[in-house]
py3Dmol code that shows the C-alpha trace and the ligand (Angstrom):
import py3Dmol

protein = """\
ATOM      1  CA  MET A   1       0.000   0.000   0.000  1.00  0.00           C
ATOM      2  CA  GLU A   2       1.172   3.529  -0.820  1.00  0.00           C
ATOM      3  CA  TYR A   3       1.145   5.999   2.046  1.00  0.00           C
ATOM      4  CA  GLU A   4       1.522   9.753   1.834  1.00  0.00           C
ATOM      5  CA  THR A   5       1.631  10.774   5.471  1.00  0.00           C
ATOM      6  CA  VAL A   6       3.286   7.842   7.236  1.00  0.00           C
ATOM      7  CA  THR A   7       6.223   5.565   6.623  1.00  0.00           C
ATOM      8  CA  VAL A   8       5.906   1.968   7.706  1.00  0.00           C
ATOM      9  CA  GLU A   9       8.578  -0.654   8.344  1.00  0.00           C
ATOM     10  CA  TYR A  10       8.412  -4.206   9.584  1.00  0.00           C
ATOM     11  CA  ASP A  11      11.454  -6.114  10.787  1.00  0.00           C
ATOM     12  CA  SER A  12      10.661  -9.800  10.408  1.00  0.00           C
ATOM     13  CA  GLN A  13      13.745 -10.773  12.457  1.00  0.00           C
ATOM     14  CA  THR A  14      12.606  -8.949  15.585  1.00  0.00           C
ATOM     15  CA  GLY A  15       8.861  -8.718  14.940  1.00  0.00           C
ATOM     16  CA  VAL A  16       8.970  -4.953  15.544  1.00  0.00           C
ATOM     17  CA  GLY A  17       6.896  -2.640  13.338  1.00  0.00           C
ATOM     18  CA  HIS A  18       7.548   1.088  13.022  1.00  0.00           C
ATOM     19  CA  ILE A  19       5.088   3.749  11.957  1.00  0.00           C
ATOM     20  CA  THR A  20       6.507   7.241  11.463  1.00  0.00           C
ATOM     21  CA  LEU A  21       4.105  10.179  11.281  1.00  0.00           C
ATOM     22  CA  ASP A  22       5.607  11.857   8.265  1.00  0.00           C
ATOM     23  CA  ARG A  23       4.432  15.458   8.031  1.00  0.00           C
ATOM     24  CA  PRO A  24       7.428  17.209   9.582  1.00  0.00           C
ATOM     25  CA  ASP A  25       6.645  20.561   7.893  1.00  0.00           C
ATOM     26  CA  SER A  26       3.499  20.830   9.995  1.00  0.00           C
ATOM     27  CA  LEU A  27       5.052  19.160  13.044  1.00  0.00           C
ATOM     28  CA  ASN A  28       3.241  15.935  12.123  1.00  0.00           C
ATOM     29  CA  ALA A  29      -0.167  17.524  12.685  1.00  0.00           C
ATOM     30  CA  LEU A  30      -2.911  14.917  12.560  1.00  0.00           C
ATOM     31  CA  SER A  31      -4.851  15.360   9.373  1.00  0.00           C
ATOM     32  CA  GLU A  32      -7.802  13.190   8.417  1.00  0.00           C
ATOM     33  CA  GLN A  33      -5.510  11.328   6.047  1.00  0.00           C
ATOM     34  CA  LEU A  34      -2.763  10.812   8.627  1.00  0.00           C
ATOM     35  CA  SER A  35      -5.194   9.351  11.127  1.00  0.00           C
ATOM     36  CA  ALA A  36      -6.643   6.995   8.507  1.00  0.00           C
ATOM     37  CA  GLU A  37      -3.171   5.951   7.376  1.00  0.00           C
ATOM     38  CA  ILE A  38      -2.120   5.098  10.954  1.00  0.00           C
ATOM     39  CA  VAL A  39      -5.013   2.635  11.060  1.00  0.00           C
ATOM     40  CA  GLU A  40      -4.130   1.217   7.622  1.00  0.00           C
ATOM     41  CA  ALA A  41      -0.473   0.925   8.642  1.00  0.00           C
ATOM     42  CA  LEU A  42      -1.388  -1.015  11.786  1.00  0.00           C
ATOM     43  CA  LYS A  43      -3.552  -3.399   9.766  1.00  0.00           C
ATOM     44  CA  SER A  44      -0.777  -3.883   7.247  1.00  0.00           C
ATOM     45  CA  LEU A  45       1.792  -4.592   9.998  1.00  0.00           C
ATOM     46  CA  GLU A  46      -0.552  -7.183  11.466  1.00  0.00           C
ATOM     47  CA  THR A  47      -0.839  -8.865   8.053  1.00  0.00           C
ATOM     48  CA  GLN A  48       2.937  -8.795   7.541  1.00  0.00           C
ATOM     49  CA  GLY A  49       3.395 -10.247  11.017  1.00  0.00           C
ATOM     50  CA  ASP A  50       0.930 -13.049  10.268  1.00  0.00           C
ATOM     51  CA  SER A  51       2.967 -14.083   7.260  1.00  0.00           C
ATOM     52  CA  SER A  52       6.328 -14.113   9.085  1.00  0.00           C
ATOM     53  CA  ASP A  53       7.565 -16.795  11.497  1.00  0.00           C
ATOM     54  CA  ARG A  54       8.126 -14.469  14.383  1.00  0.00           C
ATOM     55  CA  GLY A  55       4.870 -12.565  14.033  1.00  0.00           C
ATOM     56  CA  LEU A  56       4.262  -8.929  14.896  1.00  0.00           C
ATOM     57  CA  ARG A  57       5.314  -8.390  18.521  1.00  0.00           C
ATOM     58  CA  VAL A  58       5.480  -4.627  19.118  1.00  0.00           C
ATOM     59  CA  VAL A  59       4.625  -1.504  17.137  1.00  0.00           C
ATOM     60  CA  VAL A  60       6.418   1.810  17.701  1.00  0.00           C
ATOM     61  CA  ILE A  61       4.818   5.082  16.610  1.00  0.00           C
ATOM     62  CA  GLU A  62       7.046   8.131  16.309  1.00  0.00           C
ATOM     63  CA  GLY A  63       7.189  11.505  14.573  1.00  0.00           C
ATOM     64  CA  ALA A  64       9.431  12.524  11.667  1.00  0.00           C
ATOM     65  CA  GLY A  65      11.741  15.541  11.923  1.00  0.00           C
ATOM     66  CA  GLU A  66      13.625  17.090  14.803  1.00  0.00           C
ATOM     67  CA  LYS A  67      10.859  18.924  16.600  1.00  0.00           C
ATOM     68  CA  ALA A  68       7.731  16.937  17.278  1.00  0.00           C
ATOM     69  CA  PHE A  69       6.004  13.677  17.951  1.00  0.00           C
ATOM     70  CA  CYS A  70       2.798  15.421  16.871  1.00  0.00           C
ATOM     71  CA  ALA A  71       1.577  19.003  17.383  1.00  0.00           C
ATOM     72  CA  GLY A  72      -2.091  18.009  17.484  1.00  0.00           C
ATOM     73  CA  ALA A  73      -4.978  17.973  15.080  1.00  0.00           C
ATOM     74  CA  ASP A  74      -4.248  19.768  11.834  1.00  0.00           C
ATOM     75  CA  ILE A  75      -5.628  23.229  12.520  1.00  0.00           C
ATOM     76  CA  ASN A  76      -5.902  23.920   8.786  1.00  0.00           C
ATOM     77  CA  GLY A  77      -7.896  20.760   8.310  1.00  0.00           C
ATOM     78  CA  PHE A  78     -11.000  21.456  10.343  1.00  0.00           C
ATOM     79  CA  SER A  79     -13.317  24.338   9.827  1.00  0.00           C
ATOM     80  CA  SER A  80     -16.093  22.965  12.009  1.00  0.00           C
ATOM     81  CA  ALA A  81     -16.030  21.134  15.324  1.00  0.00           C
ATOM     82  CA  ASN A  82     -17.649  18.080  13.732  1.00  0.00           C
ATOM     83  CA  GLU A  83     -14.899  17.791  11.196  1.00  0.00           C
ATOM     84  CA  GLY A  84     -12.317  18.006  13.941  1.00  0.00           C
ATOM     85  CA  GLU A  85     -13.745  14.863  15.470  1.00  0.00           C
ATOM     86  CA  ARG A  86     -13.933  12.671  12.340  1.00  0.00           C
ATOM     87  CA  SER A  87     -11.438   9.918  11.754  1.00  0.00           C
ATOM     88  CA  GLU A  88      -8.899  11.381  14.156  1.00  0.00           C
ATOM     89  CA  ARG A  89     -10.938   9.321  16.582  1.00  0.00           C
ATOM     90  CA  ARG A  90     -10.401   6.195  14.550  1.00  0.00           C
ATOM     91  CA  ALA A  91      -6.665   5.897  15.278  1.00  0.00           C
ATOM     92  CA  HIS A  92      -7.271   6.740  18.937  1.00  0.00           C
ATOM     93  CA  GLU A  93      -9.894   4.040  19.202  1.00  0.00           C
ATOM     94  CA  PHE A  94      -8.166   1.481  17.016  1.00  0.00           C
ATOM     95  CA  ILE A  95      -4.883   1.397  18.957  1.00  0.00           C
ATOM     96  CA  PRO A  96      -6.349   0.214  22.301  1.00  0.00           C
ATOM     97  CA  GLU A  97      -8.175  -2.576  20.436  1.00  0.00           C
ATOM     98  CA  PHE A  98      -5.111  -3.568  18.424  1.00  0.00           C
ATOM     99  CA  PRO A  99      -3.855  -6.965  19.702  1.00  0.00           C
ATOM    100  CA  VAL A 100      -0.149  -6.128  19.894  1.00  0.00           C
ATOM    101  CA  PRO A 101       1.343  -3.510  22.256  1.00  0.00           C
ATOM    102  CA  VAL A 102       1.820  -0.095  20.663  1.00  0.00           C
ATOM    103  CA  VAL A 103       4.583   2.135  22.031  1.00  0.00           C
ATOM    104  CA  ALA A 104       4.589   5.920  21.548  1.00  0.00           C
ATOM    105  CA  LYS A 105       8.150   7.183  21.065  1.00  0.00           C
ATOM    106  CA  ILE A 106       7.909  10.879  21.909  1.00  0.00           C
ATOM    107  CA  ASP A 107      10.672  13.326  21.087  1.00  0.00           C
ATOM    108  CA  GLY A 108       9.612  16.979  21.069  1.00  0.00           C
ATOM    109  CA  TYR A 109       6.124  18.499  20.969  1.00  0.00           C
ATOM    110  CA  CYS A 110       3.326  16.178  22.014  1.00  0.00           C
ATOM    111  CA  LEU A 111       0.254  18.373  21.960  1.00  0.00           C
ATOM    112  CA  GLY A 112      -3.511  18.186  21.652  1.00  0.00           C
ATOM    113  CA  GLY A 113      -4.556  15.290  19.412  1.00  0.00           C
ATOM    114  CA  GLY A 114      -0.904  14.194  19.365  1.00  0.00           C
ATOM    115  CA  PHE A 115      -0.930  13.867  23.159  1.00  0.00           C
ATOM    116  CA  GLU A 116      -4.241  11.997  22.868  1.00  0.00           C
ATOM    117  CA  LEU A 117      -2.688   9.713  20.266  1.00  0.00           C
ATOM    118  CA  ALA A 118       0.195   8.990  22.663  1.00  0.00           C
ATOM    119  CA  LEU A 119      -2.279   8.384  25.489  1.00  0.00           C
ATOM    120  CA  SER A 120      -4.155   5.857  23.366  1.00  0.00           C
ATOM    121  CA  CYS A 121      -0.909   3.889  22.954  1.00  0.00           C
ATOM    122  CA  ASP A 122      -0.093   1.214  25.507  1.00  0.00           C
ATOM    123  CA  LEU A 123       3.280   2.555  26.627  1.00  0.00           C
ATOM    124  CA  ARG A 124       4.821   6.006  26.335  1.00  0.00           C
ATOM    125  CA  LEU A 125       8.573   6.593  26.196  1.00  0.00           C
ATOM    126  CA  ALA A 126       9.714  10.213  25.976  1.00  0.00           C
ATOM    127  CA  SER A 127      12.950  12.149  25.626  1.00  0.00           C
ATOM    128  CA  ASP A 128      13.661  14.642  28.409  1.00  0.00           C
ATOM    129  CA  ARG A 129      13.284  17.577  26.005  1.00  0.00           C
ATOM    130  CA  SER A 130       9.680  16.682  25.099  1.00  0.00           C
ATOM    131  CA  THR A 131       6.768  18.919  26.053  1.00  0.00           C
ATOM    132  CA  PHE A 132       3.136  18.015  26.493  1.00  0.00           C
ATOM    133  CA  GLY A 133      -0.146  19.866  26.646  1.00  0.00           C
ATOM    134  CA  PHE A 134      -3.709  20.377  25.548  1.00  0.00           C
ATOM    135  CA  PRO A 135      -3.703  23.789  23.832  1.00  0.00           C
ATOM    136  CA  GLU A 136      -7.235  23.342  22.420  1.00  0.00           C
ATOM    137  CA  VAL A 137      -8.640  25.700  25.046  1.00  0.00           C
ATOM    138  CA  ASP A 138      -6.648  28.526  23.416  1.00  0.00           C
ATOM    139  CA  LEU A 139      -8.723  27.925  20.277  1.00  0.00           C
ATOM    140  CA  GLY A 140     -11.961  27.815  22.251  1.00  0.00           C
ATOM    141  CA  LEU A 141     -12.133  24.010  22.102  1.00  0.00           C
ATOM    142  CA  LEU A 142     -11.580  21.006  24.316  1.00  0.00           C
ATOM    143  CA  PRO A 143      -9.440  17.994  23.395  1.00  0.00           C
ATOM    144  CA  GLY A 144     -11.737  16.249  20.915  1.00  0.00           C
ATOM    145  CA  ALA A 145     -10.529  12.652  21.116  1.00  0.00           C
ATOM    146  CA  GLY A 146     -11.078  11.952  24.793  1.00  0.00           C
ATOM    147  CA  GLY A 147      -7.926  13.521  26.268  1.00  0.00           C
ATOM    148  CA  VAL A 148      -9.704  14.747  29.387  1.00  0.00           C
ATOM    149  CA  GLN A 149     -11.294  11.321  29.825  1.00  0.00           C
ATOM    150  CA  PHE A 150      -7.971   9.531  29.444  1.00  0.00           C
ATOM    151  CA  VAL A 151      -6.093  11.769  31.866  1.00  0.00           C
ATOM    152  CA  THR A 152      -8.919  11.733  34.407  1.00  0.00           C
ATOM    153  CA  LYS A 153      -8.903   7.930  34.412  1.00  0.00           C
ATOM    154  CA  LEU A 154      -5.131   7.750  34.600  1.00  0.00           C
ATOM    155  CA  CYS A 155      -4.513  10.379  37.266  1.00  0.00           C
ATOM    156  CA  GLY A 156      -7.688  12.070  38.384  1.00  0.00           C
ATOM    157  CA  PRO A 157      -9.819  15.049  37.317  1.00  0.00           C
ATOM    158  CA  ALA A 158      -7.656  17.795  38.817  1.00  0.00           C
ATOM    159  CA  VAL A 159      -4.657  16.920  36.644  1.00  0.00           C
ATOM    160  CA  ALA A 160      -6.888  16.601  33.556  1.00  0.00           C
ATOM    161  CA  MET A 161      -8.524  19.954  34.219  1.00  0.00           C
ATOM    162  CA  GLU A 162      -5.232  21.683  34.934  1.00  0.00           C
ATOM    163  CA  LEU A 163      -3.805  20.512  31.618  1.00  0.00           C
ATOM    164  CA  ALA A 164      -6.902  21.171  29.515  1.00  0.00           C
ATOM    165  CA  MET A 165      -8.004  24.429  31.179  1.00  0.00           C
ATOM    166  CA  THR A 166      -4.623  26.158  31.192  1.00  0.00           C
ATOM    167  CA  GLY A 167      -3.457  24.869  27.798  1.00  0.00           C
ATOM    168  CA  GLU A 168       0.098  25.164  29.143  1.00  0.00           C
ATOM    169  CA  HIS A 169       2.965  23.143  27.756  1.00  0.00           C
ATOM    170  CA  VAL A 170       4.439  21.031  30.536  1.00  0.00           C
ATOM    171  CA  ALA A 171       7.787  19.263  30.733  1.00  0.00           C
ATOM    172  CA  ALA A 172       8.380  15.530  30.423  1.00  0.00           C
ATOM    173  CA  ASP A 173       9.248  15.410  34.159  1.00  0.00           C
ATOM    174  CA  TRP A 174       5.829  16.762  35.031  1.00  0.00           C
ATOM    175  CA  VAL A 175       3.861  14.188  33.025  1.00  0.00           C
ATOM    176  CA  HIS A 176       6.174  11.431  34.215  1.00  0.00           C
ATOM    177  CA  GLU A 177       5.586  12.364  37.838  1.00  0.00           C
ATOM    178  CA  LYS A 178       1.828  12.215  37.187  1.00  0.00           C
ATOM    179  CA  GLY A 179       2.113   8.736  35.662  1.00  0.00           C
ATOM    180  CA  LEU A 180       1.166   9.836  32.149  1.00  0.00           C
ATOM    181  CA  ILE A 181       4.359   8.560  30.565  1.00  0.00           C
ATOM    182  CA  ASN A 182       6.267   5.396  31.425  1.00  0.00           C
ATOM    183  CA  ARG A 183       9.876   6.437  30.966  1.00  0.00           C
ATOM    184  CA  ILE A 184      11.962   9.540  30.281  1.00  0.00           C
ATOM    185  CA  TYR A 185      15.308   9.134  28.591  1.00  0.00           C
ATOM    186  CA  ASP A 186      18.201  11.497  28.004  1.00  0.00           C
ATOM    187  CA  SER A 187      17.713  13.108  24.565  1.00  0.00           C
ATOM    188  CA  GLU A 188      21.302  12.314  23.619  1.00  0.00           C
ATOM    189  CA  GLU A 189      20.701   8.591  24.027  1.00  0.00           C
ATOM    190  CA  PHE A 190      17.029   8.505  23.177  1.00  0.00           C
ATOM    191  CA  ASP A 191      17.050   6.263  20.088  1.00  0.00           C
ATOM    192  CA  GLU A 192      19.338   3.663  21.689  1.00  0.00           C
ATOM    193  CA  SER A 193      17.338   3.659  24.929  1.00  0.00           C
ATOM    194  CA  VAL A 194      14.018   3.151  23.129  1.00  0.00           C
ATOM    195  CA  ASP A 195      15.502   0.488  20.831  1.00  0.00           C
ATOM    196  CA  SER A 196      16.761  -1.420  23.823  1.00  0.00           C
ATOM    197  CA  PHE A 197      13.408  -1.195  25.664  1.00  0.00           C
ATOM    198  CA  VAL A 198      11.477  -2.275  22.563  1.00  0.00           C
ATOM    199  CA  ALA A 199      13.897  -5.117  21.766  1.00  0.00           C
ATOM    200  CA  SER A 200      13.378  -6.502  25.286  1.00  0.00           C
ATOM    201  CA  LEU A 201       9.610  -6.205  24.947  1.00  0.00           C
ATOM    202  CA  ALA A 202       9.751  -8.035  21.613  1.00  0.00           C
ATOM    203  CA  GLU A 203      11.613 -10.900  23.313  1.00  0.00           C
ATOM    204  CA  GLN A 204       8.886 -11.462  25.892  1.00  0.00           C
ATOM    205  CA  ALA A 205       6.356 -14.253  25.374  1.00  0.00           C
ATOM    206  CA  PRO A 206       3.990 -12.697  22.794  1.00  0.00           C
ATOM    207  CA  LEU A 207       0.794 -14.431  23.877  1.00  0.00           C
ATOM    208  CA  ALA A 208       1.377 -13.407  27.485  1.00  0.00           C
ATOM    209  CA  VAL A 209       2.160  -9.820  26.459  1.00  0.00           C
ATOM    210  CA  GLN A 210      -1.030  -9.651  24.373  1.00  0.00           C
ATOM    211  CA  ALA A 211      -3.080 -11.138  27.208  1.00  0.00           C
ATOM    212  CA  ILE A 212      -1.613  -8.512  29.566  1.00  0.00           C
ATOM    213  CA  LYS A 213      -2.675  -5.760  27.156  1.00  0.00           C
ATOM    214  CA  ARG A 214      -6.229  -7.140  27.024  1.00  0.00           C
ATOM    215  CA  SER A 215      -6.285  -7.550  30.785  1.00  0.00           C
ATOM    216  CA  ALA A 216      -5.170  -3.965  31.447  1.00  0.00           C
ATOM    217  CA  ARG A 217      -7.625  -2.601  28.887  1.00  0.00           C
ATOM    218  CA  THR A 218     -10.419  -4.731  30.399  1.00  0.00           C
ATOM    219  CA  ALA A 219      -9.612  -3.476  33.901  1.00  0.00           C
ATOM    220  CA  VAL A 220     -10.518   0.077  32.921  1.00  0.00           C
ATOM    221  CA  ASN A 221     -14.098  -0.910  32.102  1.00  0.00           C
ATOM    222  CA  THR A 222     -14.899  -3.747  34.454  1.00  0.00           C
ATOM    223  CA  SER A 223     -15.243  -4.633  38.134  1.00  0.00           C
ATOM    224  CA  ARG A 224     -12.271  -6.084  39.980  1.00  0.00           C
ATOM    225  CA  GLN A 225     -14.091  -9.395  40.342  1.00  0.00           C
ATOM    226  CA  GLU A 226     -14.832  -9.715  36.629  1.00  0.00           C
ATOM    227  CA  GLY A 227     -11.300  -8.594  35.846  1.00  0.00           C
ATOM    228  CA  ARG A 228      -9.852 -11.307  38.098  1.00  0.00           C
ATOM    229  CA  ARG A 229     -12.060 -13.901  36.397  1.00  0.00           C
ATOM    230  CA  TYR A 230     -10.827 -12.700  33.027  1.00  0.00           C
ATOM    231  CA  ASP A 231      -7.189 -12.949  34.140  1.00  0.00           C
ATOM    232  CA  ARG A 232      -7.732 -16.438  35.553  1.00  0.00           C
ATOM    233  CA  GLN A 233      -9.103 -17.623  32.166  1.00  0.00           C
ATOM    234  CA  GLN A 234      -6.158 -16.070  30.380  1.00  0.00           C
ATOM    235  CA  PHE A 235      -3.739 -17.619  32.864  1.00  0.00           C
ATOM    236  CA  ASN A 236      -5.228 -21.080  32.368  1.00  0.00           C
ATOM    237  CA  SER A 237      -5.061 -20.810  28.624  1.00  0.00           C
ATOM    238  CA  LEU A 238      -1.421 -19.582  28.764  1.00  0.00           C
ATOM    239  CA  LEU A 239      -0.550 -22.644  30.860  1.00  0.00           C
ATOM    240  CA  ASN A 240      -1.283 -24.715  27.732  1.00  0.00           C
ATOM    241  CA  THR A 241       1.096 -22.866  25.427  1.00  0.00           C
ATOM    242  CA  GLU A 242       4.479 -23.922  24.082  1.00  0.00           C
ATOM    243  CA  ASP A 243       5.789 -20.632  25.407  1.00  0.00           C
ATOM    244  CA  PHE A 244       4.963 -21.589  28.975  1.00  0.00           C
ATOM    245  CA  GLU A 245       6.786 -24.911  28.514  1.00  0.00           C
ATOM    246  CA  GLU A 246       9.751 -23.039  27.081  1.00  0.00           C
ATOM    247  CA  GLY A 247       9.714 -20.416  29.860  1.00  0.00           C
ATOM    248  CA  ALA A 248       9.626 -23.107  32.556  1.00  0.00           C
ATOM    249  CA  ALA A 249      12.358 -25.168  30.837  1.00  0.00           C
ATOM    250  CA  ALA A 250      14.594 -22.110  30.388  1.00  0.00           C
ATOM    251  CA  PHE A 251      14.150 -21.251  34.068  1.00  0.00           C
ATOM    252  CA  ALA A 252      15.093 -24.804  35.115  1.00  0.00           C
ATOM    253  CA  GLU A 253      18.097 -24.812  32.772  1.00  0.00           C
ATOM    254  CA  ASN A 254      19.172 -21.322  33.792  1.00  0.00           C
ATOM    255  CA  ARG A 255      19.150 -19.926  30.232  1.00  0.00           C
ATOM    256  CA  ASP A 256      17.242 -17.240  28.318  1.00  0.00           C
ATOM    257  CA  PRO A 257      13.905 -18.442  26.902  1.00  0.00           C
ATOM    258  CA  GLU A 258      13.122 -18.300  23.201  1.00  0.00           C
ATOM    259  CA  PHE A 259       9.430 -17.656  22.831  1.00  0.00           C
ATOM    260  CA  VAL A 260       7.603 -18.463  19.614  1.00  0.00           C
ATOM    261  CA  GLY A 261       4.100 -17.132  20.234  1.00  0.00           C
ATOM    262  CA  ARG A 262       2.368 -20.522  20.403  1.00  0.00           C
TER     263      ARG A 262
END
"""
ligand_1 = """\
48
COA
N -1.868 22.074 12.658
C -1.386 22.532 11.482
N -0.166 23.047 11.325
C 0.608 23.121 12.424
C 0.187 22.676 13.681
C -1.129 22.126 13.770
N -1.617 21.651 14.922
N 1.172 22.895 14.580
C 2.176 23.441 13.895
N 1.859 23.601 12.590
C 2.671 24.163 11.518
C 2.843 25.657 11.663
O 1.713 26.327 11.108
C 4.117 25.897 10.892
O 3.805 25.877 9.505
P 4.519 26.962 8.497
O 5.983 26.645 8.583
O 3.914 26.662 7.176
O 4.211 28.308 9.038
C 4.932 24.648 11.175
O 4.001 23.664 11.643
C 5.968 24.851 12.241
O 5.331 25.397 13.383
P 5.838 26.731 14.124
O 4.659 27.305 14.858
O 6.562 27.621 13.180
O 6.881 26.096 15.129
P 7.272 26.646 16.577
O 8.406 25.799 17.025
O 7.458 28.102 16.549
O 5.995 26.357 17.499
C 4.195 25.002 18.386
C 5.590 25.035 17.726
C 3.827 23.536 18.506
C 4.259 25.640 19.783
C 3.179 25.765 17.519
O 3.326 25.325 16.171
C 1.757 25.557 17.917
O 1.311 26.149 18.900
N 1.022 24.719 17.171
C -0.391 24.477 17.409
C -0.572 23.464 18.522
C -2.051 23.257 18.786
O -2.777 24.181 19.097
N -2.487 21.993 18.697
C -3.842 21.614 18.978
C -4.699 21.779 17.784
S -6.418 21.544 18.172
"""
view = py3Dmol.view(width=600, height=400)
view.addModel(protein, "pdb")
view.setStyle({"model": 0}, {"cartoon": {"style": "trace"}})
view.addModel(ligand_1, "xyz")
view.setStyle({"model": 1}, {"stick": {}})
view.zoomTo()
view.show()
């Protein structure tokens, strides 16, 4: 498939897929097309993974250029509030449902719909120079893809309101302290640090990792009791996998496991 606003790569040796938001001249602003192409790129990576031995294990989303992960919805692209909501939502909603973990690699501006895109990913790794915020209020809007909802669920309404009502750009330290990003890395060593984190994640037992994603996503919308039942079912089914046999054997033999996703 030909893309105009993203570049997509799949490494069949590691099982890692990369999607780069490729509109650096507008700081990777999320146009209708970009959002749709993120979804298409994820589907295509899943298909490529299915036809390789290792399978798709992790997807990394990052921004092209030196300045931004994504500076939000494309301001030139929506002239009415309804338009602003369109398919931008699709990528935000597709990523949590996507079976494989999706990692946001954030280096630079991560604003508005770009911040929401990062929040819809499963893990967020940021360089220490990155800045975050919901500037929509400065345009007389609110974050249109559920940013306030996400942040409220992750760290309470006061933090969500502070971000969305002030529109201020905040530092990576600030969002890290609030639990909105997983890790901050030194900008000078950012690529190597993320590569190393992602390579380790891609070595973990894929079925277990995918079950953990489903479990965490389920927990947000279910009671603790139902969530525990769900995890118990997943646990029992993982007990019957080759990967569990391999993990147990590797432990007994004091060696690294080699998981195959079966
Ligand atoms: N939509 C469309 N274009 C955008 C954009 C967006 N959200 N954010 C940045 N751009 C464009 C700028 O218009 C500029 O284009 P130009 O070179 O043709 O003039 C280019 O990206 C570079 O941005 P610039 O403002 O010159 O960079 P900067 O480093 O001075 O400032 C920001 C960076 C992110 C602070 C500033 O661009 C900004 O405030 N952007 C809007 C963020 C926003 O409100 N997002 C939420 C939208 S609802």
